[in-house]
C-alpha positions as CSV (number, residue, x, y, z in Angstrom):
1,X,28.0,-33.3,81.1
2,X,29.2,-34.0,85.0
3,X,32.6,-32.8,83.6
4,X,31.7,-29.5,81.5
5,X,29.2,-28.7,85.0
6,X,32.8,-28.8,87.0
7,X,35.0,-26.5,84.6
8,X,31.3,-23.8,84.4
9,X,32.0,-24.2,88.4
10,X,35.5,-23.4,88.1
11,X,34.9,-20.4,86.2
12,X,32.0,-19.1,88.6
13,X,34.2,-19.6,91.6
14,X,36.9,-17.6,89.9
15,X,39.2,-20.0,89.3
16,X,39.3,-19.5,85.5
17,X,38.9,-16.5,84.0
18,X,35.6,-16.0,82.1
19,X,36.9,-15.2,78.7
20,X,40.2,-17.3,78.8
21,X,39.4,-20.8,79.8
22,X,38.6,-24.5,78.3
23,X,35.4,-24.0,77.7
24,X,35.6,-20.8,75.9
25,X,38.5,-21.8,74.0
26,X,37.3,-25.5,72.7
27,X,37.9,-27.0,70.7
28,X,41.8,-27.1,71.0
29,X,43.3,-28.9,68.0
30,X,46.6,-30.5,68.0
31,X,48.2,-27.7,66.4
32,X,47.1,-24.9,69.4
33,X,48.3,-28.5,72.3
34,X,51.6,-28.0,70.4
35,X,52.1,-24.5,70.0
36,X,53.4,-21.9,72.3
37,X,50.8,-21.8,75.4
38,X,50.2,-19.0,77.7
39,X,47.0,-19.9,79.1
40,X,45.6,-20.0,82.5
41,X,44.8,-23.7,82.3
42,X,47.3,-26.6,81.4
43,X,47.8,-28.4,78.2
44,X,46.4,-31.8,79.8
45,X,43.5,-29.9,80.9
46,X,42.9,-28.5,77.3
47,X,43.4,-32.0,75.2
48,X,42.1,-34.1,78.0
49,X,39.5,-32.8,79.8
50,X,38.7,-36.3,81.1
51,X,41.3,-38.9,82.4
52,X,39.5,-41.6,79.9
53,X,40.0,-39.6,76.8
54,X,43.6,-40.1,76.8
55,X,43.0,-43.1,74.4
56,X,40.2,-42.2,72.4
57,X,40.7,-38.8,71.9
58,X,39.1,-37.0,68.6
59,X,41.3,-34.1,67.9
60,X,39.5,-31.6,65.8
61,X,40.8,-30.3,62.2
62,X,40.3,-26.8,63.3
63,X,39.3,-24.5,66.2
64,X,36.6,-22.2,66.3
65,X,36.7,-19.0,64.1
66,X,34.9,-16.2,65.6
67,X,33.4,-17.7,68.8
68,X,30.0,-19.5,67.8
69,X,29.6,-17.0,65.1
70,X,30.2,-19.6,62.7
71,X,28.0,-21.8,64.6
72,X,24.8,-19.6,64.6
73,X,25.3,-18.6,60.8
74,X,25.5,-21.4,58.6
75,X,26.4,-21.0,54.8
76,X,25.5,-23.2,52.3
77,X,28.0,-24.0,49.4
78,X,25.7,-26.3,47.8
79,X,24.7,-25.6,44.1
80,X,21.1,-24.9,43.5
81,X,18.4,-27.6,43.0
82,X,18.1,-26.9,39.3
83,X,21.9,-28.2,39.1
84,X,20.6,-31.2,40.1
85,X,18.1,-32.3,37.1
């Protein structure tokens, strides 16, 4: 939480842009980190925002699509309850 607050502070102070920063673009996948890089922050900051993550990093399989739309509008692909009878 402290590291996230520091990233927010950097945005507030204008050190990072509001629309292209590590928080806005999280999570950073291995494909994103290994691909072409044209962001205003370093790959290291994107991949390892805290130094102790280097040995225990969880790499997400995909990055966000449509920002937080998918987080807020969940779709259930489950079969109907009648199929379980």
